[in-house]
N, C-alpha and C positions, 0 to 999 in steps of 0.2 A: 449228521446232515440236518439242516434246518427243515422244519416241517413244511414250509412254504417258500418258494422262490418267486420273486417278482421280476417280470420282464416288461419293458416297454417296446412295442413294435408298431411302427407307422402311427404313432400317437395313441395307440391302444395299450392300456396297462393290463397285463395278464398275470394272475397268480397261479402258480403251478404247484399243487400239493406234491409232497414227496412220493406218494403212492403211485403217481402217474409219470414221474420223471424218469427219463432214460438219457444216457449220454447223447444218443442220436437226436432226440427231441430237443434237448437243451442246445445242442450245436446249431440246429436249424433255427431255433428262436434267436440265439445270440447273433447268428450270421444273417438273419433277415430273410431266410429262404422258406420259413414255415408258412405253408398255404399262400405263398407269394402269388402264384398264378391265379388262384381263385380270388384273392384280394384285388388284383389288378383288373380282373374281369368284372368284379362288382363295381369298382370305381369307374369303369368304362360304360356301364349300362344302367346302374341303379340311379334314379333321379328322385328329387324330393317328391314325396307323396306316392311313389310307387309302392304297391303291396308286394312284399318279399316273403317267399316261403323257402326256408332252408331245411333241407333234409340231410341230417348228419352234421352235427355242430362242432365236434371236437372240443377245443378249449373255449369256444365262443369268440374266437378272433374275427372270423368272417361275419358272424352275427353282428358283432360290434361295428364293423366297417359298414355293413348294410344299414344298421340303425342310425349311424352318423349321417349317412347319405339320404335315406328315405324318411327318417323320423322313426323313433323307436316304436311308436304305436302302430306302425305299418309292418312290423317284422314279426314273423312266427318261425321259431326254430324247433325242430323235432329231433330229439336225441334218444336213441334206443338204449345205449349203455347206461345202466343205473349208477355206475360210478362217475360218469361224466356229466349227466344232466344237472346235478347240483353245481358243478364247476362252471358250466355254461351260464346258469342263472346268476351265480356270484360275480362272474367277470362282466356280464352285461350290466349288472347293478353298479359295479365298481366304476364303470365308465359313464355312468349317468343315464343308462338306457333301461331303467326299471319298467318303463311302459311296454317293452318288448315282451312277447309271449313265448314261453318255453314249454313244450309238451314232451312228456316222457313216453316213448313207445316206438315200436318198429313199424315202418311204413310197409303196407301190403296192398295188393290190388283190391279193387272193389271198395266196399263200405267198411270193412274192418270189424271190430268187435272181438271179444274174448282175448286170449293170450297166445303167444307164440314162444317157442324155445329160442333163446338167444345166447350166443357164446360171449361172455363178458369176463374180462380180467382186469382187476383194479390196477395192475402194473402197466397197462398198455392203453394207448388212445384208441387203438383199433378194436373192433368188435363186429360180429356178423351174425346173421341168422344161423342157428346151430346146424351142423352137418353131422354125418355119420362119424367123421373123424374127430369131432369136438370132444374135449376132455369133460367127463361127467361133472367134475367139481367146478368147472367154469360155466356150466349151463344154468341159466336162470329163466324164469318165465317173465315176459314183459307184455304190456298191452299191445294189441294189434290196432294200428291206426290206419284206416283205409285211405288210399290216395284219392279216391272219388269223393269221399267226405271232406277231405282237406281242400280240394279244389272247389267244391261246392260252398264250403263255409267261408273261405278266405279270398277266393277269386284273385289269385296272385298274378301280378304282372311279370314278376321275375321269380324263377325257381333256381336255387343253388343246391346241387345234389352231390353228396359223397357218402354213399351208404354201403361201401365195401362189397359190391357185387349184387346186392339185392335190387339194384336198378334194372336188371335183366327182366324182372317180372312185372314192371310197371308200364310197359309200352305196348300193350295189346289193343288199346282203344285210344282214339283221339282225346286230347286234353281240352281244357276250357278255352273259350274264345278270347278271354282277357289276357292270356299269356303272350307276352311280348318277347321274352328272352328266357332261354334255359341254358344253364352252365352245369354240365355233369362230368364227374370224374369217372372214366371207364376203368373196368377191372377185367380185361380180356382173359387172363388165366382162369377166371372163375366161370366163364360161359362161352367163350369163342366168338367167332365173327358173325355167325347167324344172328345172335342176339344184338350185336351192334347194328346190323342191317335193320333189325326190327325197330330199334330206337330211332334210326334215321327215317325209316318209312313212317313211323307213327308221328314224328314231328312234321313230316311233309304233309300228312293228312290233317294235322292240326293247323297248318298254314305257316309253318316255320321252315327256314332253310339254314344251311351251314353259315356260321358267323366266324369269319377269319380273325376278327378283332379279339374274340374271347377264347379262341381255340389254340391249344399248345400242348404238345405231348399227349398225355392221357386225358387232358381236359378238352372236352368237345362242347363247343358253343353253338347255339341256334338263335336265330332272330326271326321275327315275323316278317313275312313278305307283304308289304303294303301295296294297296291297289294302284297307287300312283307310280310305283317303281317298275 
């Protein structure tokens, strides 16, 4: 098997190293369904000059879409999995988006700092904050990056989020006033409906409401409620 496979999806060239390839992933890439809903949401809402914060970057596909739309210098992608962060960086650079910022670490509430245990496996795109059931050999320590600090430093207009369940911990307090759109992938088996209500309530307190344009299946979109509407 070749060490690297190259796939072009929606005008974005992605290189997929052998250690993260699975038949399911390659089928989604070749069939065009890989992160398709997130990509369409970004295309619907990200505009030139918007500041975009992506939490959970995968292969860097949605990162590259956002960089193409907003300008690479306006995109910050955060990836916790140490096996995936270099792939995100390489795929952004490959598509001419070297001005985009890639941060390695797990997003946590508050200001962050220190490290947190993270379940990471080189053979899979997924990864999550370590749990009691995590295999010891797959657990690594990664930097804790505080959501509050990210919002303060980058003032995002758009947040794209897919962090495998860790989103349940990030909606206890209203977010920044500059936020126009949030697109988040929900993981209900990880936390149940009460956490989903907390997400909705937090966005309401932030001044955002349900966005049918970017919502589909487990993808839940929010948009700011403007005074004139």
